[in-house]
N, C-alpha and C positions, 0 to 999 in steps of 0.2 A: 464342632462349634461350641462356644462357651458364651454364656450370657451373664457372666459375673465380672465383666470389664477388667479382666486380667488380675483381679485381686479378690479378696473375700468380701468385697463390696457387693451389695445386691442391687446395683444400678448399672444399666448399660451405658455405653459411651455417649449416646445421643439423647439422654433424658434431660430435658429442661436446660440444655446448654446451647447457646448460640453456636453456629458452626465454628470449629476451631481452625487453628493453623494447619495448612496442608503441607504436603512435601513439595520438593522442588520439581514439580511436574508441569510447569508452564503457567499460562494465565489462570488456570484453574487451581493453582497451588494454594490459594486461600480459600475462604468460605464462599460458596456460591449463594446468590440470593434469589435465583429464579427470574423469570421474565416479569416485566412491569416494574412499577415502583410502589413502595409502601413505607409508611412511617415506622419508626422504632417501635412505637406502641402497638401498631398493627402486626408487626413482625412478632412481637412477644406473644400477642394474643393467638396468632396462628400457631406458634410453637407450642403453646399450652394446650390447645385443642388437639394438636398432633400427638402430644404426650398422652392425653387421655385415651385416644384411639390405640396408641401403642400398648399402653398398659392393659386394656381390654383384650387386645389380640394376644399379648403374652399370657394372660390368665387362662385363656382358652388353650393355648399351646402347652402350658405347664400341666394342665389337667390331662392332656393327651400323653405327655411324658410319663406321669405317674401311672396312667392306665396301662401303658405298654411296658412298664418296668418288670424285669424278670429276676431281680434279686432283692432280698430284704434290706430295708433301711433302718438306720439307728438314729436316735435323737435323744435329747435330754428329756427325762421323765419329769413333767411339770408338777407331778404330785409331790416330788421331793422339794428340797430347799436350795438346790445347787445353782439354779439360774433365775431366781426370783428376786426382784428388787422390793424389799420391804414386804408389805401386805397386799401389794397390788396384784390383781388377778392377771393371768396370762392374757395378752391381747390388749391391755389397757395402756394407751399412749404408746411410748417408745418401748415399753417392756412387752415383748410379743414373740411369737414364733413365725418363721418365714423360711421359704427356700432362698438360699443365698445364690446358688448357681448350679449349673451342671455342665457336663461335657459329653459330646457324642463322637464316635469314630466309626466310620463306615456304617452309619445308620443305627449303631448300637450305643446305648448309654454306658459310659465308662465310669462315671461317678456322679453322685448328687450330694450337695451340701445343704444341711439344714442348720439354722441358727436360732438361738433362744436367749432371751434376756434383754438388757437395756443397751441398744446400740449407741445412744447419745452420751453415755457416761464413761468417763475414764476409770471410774471406780468399779464399773460393772454392777452386778455380775453379768458376764456376757460369754457365751459359749457357742462354738461352731462345731458341727460333726459332719465330716465328709466320709461317705461310704463308697468304696470302689467295687466295681464288678469283680466277682471272684476270679482270681488268676490274672487279672489285667497287669499286675506288676511284672509278669514274665515277659511282656513285649512293650511295655511303656514305662518310662522312668517316673517314679513318684517324687514329689518335692521333699527335700530335706526338712527336718523339724525346724532348723534355724530359719529357713525360707518362710515357713508358715508364720513364725513370730513376726518376721519383717513384714509380711503381707498384712497382718493384723494392724501393725503400726501404720502402714500405708493406708489402710482403711480409715483409721482415726484422722490422719492428715487430710485425706480426700473428702470425708464426710463431715468432720468437725472442724477442720482447719487448724489442727493442733499438731505440731511437729514434736514428737517425743524423742527425737535424736536418733543417731545411728549407733551409739554406744551407751545405752541407758543405764548400765550399772553392772552388778554382779551377774555372771553367767554360770549356770550349773547344769550338769547332766545327772539325772536322777532315775531311779526305778521306784515307781509307786504303784498304788492300786486304785482302780476305778470299779465301781459296782456296775455290773451289766445284768439286768433283769434279776437283781438280788444276789448275784454271785460275784465275789471279788475277783478281779481280773488284773494281771500284771500289765503295766504300761511303762514303756520307755519314754522319758520326758526330757525336753530341753527347756530350761527356764531362764528368763532374763528379767532381773528385778529392775525397779525404777531407780533413777539416780537419787542420791541422798540417803536418808535413813528414816526409820520409823514408819508411821502410818502412810505418809505420802509416797514413800518408796514402794511399800506393799501395794498401794492402790494402783501403781502403774506397772506392776509385775505381770508379765505375759508368759504363758507356757504353751507348749505343744507336745502332744503324745501320739504314739502309734500303737494300735492294738490289732490283733488278728482274731476275727469273730466269724466262725462258721465259714472259713475260706475267703472272707472278705477283709481287706485291709481297711481299717477305720482310723482316720486322723481326727484328733480332737484338739481344739485350741481354746484356751480360756483366759479371761482376765477378771480379777476381783473375786475369784472363787478357787478353793483348793480342790485338786483332783478327787481327794477322798470324799468330798461333799457332793459329788456328781453321781447321779444314777442314770444310766442309759437304758433305754427301752427299744424293743423292736417294733416298728410301727405296723399297725393293721391298715388295710386300705381306707376305711372311713376317716382315719386320722390325717390323711394326706391333704384333705380339704383345708384344714386350718393353716397349713404351710402354704397353700396356693393362695388363699385370700390374704394371708399375712404378707406374702411377697408383694401383692398388688399395693397394699397399704404402705408397706415399707418403701416401695418405689416412689409413691406419692409424697411421703414425708421427707425422704432424701431430696427429692426434686424441689420441694418448697423450701427446705433449709438452704439448699444451694442457691436458689433464687435470691433469698434474703442476703446471703453472704456476698453474692456477686453484685447485688444492688449497692452494698456499702463500698465494695472495691471500685465499682464503676464511678461512684461519686468522687472518689479520690483521684482516679485516673482522668476523668473528664475535666478535672480542675487544672490539668496540665496546659501550659500555654505553648504557642508556636507549634512546632513540629515535634515536641518532646514525646508524644504518644507514638509517632512513627518510629522514633529512635528506640524507645523502650521495647516495642514489639519486635523490632528487628534484632536487637541485642539478645533478648530472651530466646527468640526462635533460633538464632544461630548457635547460641550457647547450648541449647537443648539438642540440636541436631548433631553437633560435634560430640556431645556426651554420649549420645546414642551410638555414634560411629565408634567411639573408643570402646564402648561396651561390647559392640559386635566383634571388633577386631581382637579384643582380649578374650572372646568367648565366654563372657560373663564374669571374668575375674576382677574386672574394674567395676566397682559399684558406682552407680549414678547417684548424685545427691537426690534426696527425696523430693525436693521442690521441683527438680527437673523430671524425675521419673513419674511423678503422680500428678503434679499440678497442671491444670488447663489454663489457657489465657484468654477466655472469652471477654473479660473486661478490657484487656489490652486491645483486642481487635475492636471492640465497640468504640473505644476512645480514638483509635487511629482512623476508623471509618468516619466518625463524626468530624474529626479534623479534615479529612480528605474531602468530605462533602462541603465543608466550609470554604477551604482554600481553592478547590478545583471546580466548585459549583457543579458537583455531580449528584445524581440521584443516589439513593441508598444502594441499589444493585450495582451501579457503576462504581461507586466508591469501594464496595466489597471486592469487585473484580480488580480494581487498580491496586488496592492494598495487597490482595492475594498475589498479583504478579510481582509486586515489589518484594514481598517475602520470598516468593519462589526463586527470584533471581539471586538474592543474597544467600539462600540455602545452597543452591547449586554451585555458586561461586565459592562458598566456604568448602564445599566438597572437592572442587576441582583445583583451587588455587591455595597454596600454603601461605600466601602473603596477606590474606584478608584479615586474619585475626592477630591482634597483638602489636600492630605497627601503625605508623602514620598513614601509609598508603591505604590500609583497610579502613581507617576512620574517614579518609577523604572519599573513598569509594562509596561508603555508606551514606555520607552526606549528599553526594551527587545523585545517587539513586533516589533518595528522599525528595530532593529538590525537583528532579525530573518528574517524579510521580505526582507531586503536589502542584507544581506550577508549569510543567512541560518546559523547563528552563533550558537554555542553550548552554548546558554544562560542558566542560572539557571532554567528558566521557560520552558525549552524545552518540558517536558511532557505535559504542558498546550498548547503549540503551536501545538504539534502533535494531541492532543485531539480536538483542534479547527478545524484542517483540516478534521478529521473524522466527527465532528458535522456539519461543513459547507457542506460537501457532502450530508449528510442526509437532511439538511434544504433546499438544492436546489432540492431535488427529488420531483417529482410530485405525487408520490404514497401517498395517504391520508388514506390508510386502517388502522384499529385499531392497527394491529401489527406494522406498520410503525410508528404510533404515539408513541407507547410504546418504540420502538427503538430510536426515536428521543429524548424522555424524558430521556432515559438511557444515551444516548450520551451527553446530556447537563449536566446531573448530574456528569458524569465522567470528563467533561471539568471544571466545577466549582470546583470539588474536587481536580483537579490538581492544580488549582490556589490557593486553600486554603492550600494545602500541601506546595506550594511554599512560601506562607506567613509565615507558621510555621517554615520552614527551614531557611527562611531569618531572622526571629526573633531570633532563636537560634544562628545564626551566628554573631549577633551584639556583 
């Protein structure tokens, strides 16, 4: 299990974010809104209350993780100057200490990551220190240093909304020294400098290094600070508390910042007219799904664009749901379900049919799915729309008996056949 949302961000996937786009798994492929009806404001209030409960639960759980830990942890020594912004004391505002995340395997903690510095600043200083269980590298692959740098830039995009680019500038492999409890220790480094030159380029320089300390692999990533200016310390048990409390506050700050950013995005998306929000959501969802598919098929060799790899689209969902409520006269939960089913059909069709993307047929199919979702229109692809409704019901069923699997396969073939019939009839009508 990991609680770092797949990157070095200290926020779980469900913190302060409206339910996001689902996979192509039937009518529940989009966000669910639960029974009953509530306004957008009530929905947001409920989500905020749930976030506070989640953070309190996580704080208790993190204390338990620290209490059961069986290997020493390393972190930046805040008595030094390596991860301090100006004269601010640790814990003041965005300049703080916090647990970033951890991972467990078969009930044992495999690594814990602690961060120090100003997470809101591109200039830093900001440092993360991940300590692995001794010997874990013998049976679990560790991330490459280049991947650590990329994850840090993903964090900046996710938390600050700033894309630093995929090729930021000069790349160097170095061998430097980091002080560990007063002793200089050799560290292998991968450094990527910012684009341009001078102070601006240096400010966006990010590096990652690997050390071996008392049998543990320790990965360090920093921005806005030289490795030689960092002092690492081994933490004593009482010091875990500041990282526990710091994590809770960091989660709160990140959630608040994201809420403000999403509010701005929502205002721009809600200004869309007609069914443009439906189109924007579908196009993004399909593009992202296909990029994920290409990444999987290439076994990671094809890099996904950062905006597809990291970005969520809650503001696109909100805009589409509002439009759906308006045009279909549906309640909030009904509109969420309808939009989710719409996205689910297009995602599965993109996976099963190579004609959906890049041609006139695909654009026509997208428009008909939208019109049927919003207006229940008698579109030419009506048999396919109804076949999808039957397929979606079967995909959402929990019965996994062999007979149910055969029925699901039959329903999918009927759905694909309806779309193929639509294509043939459309071709004859030209």
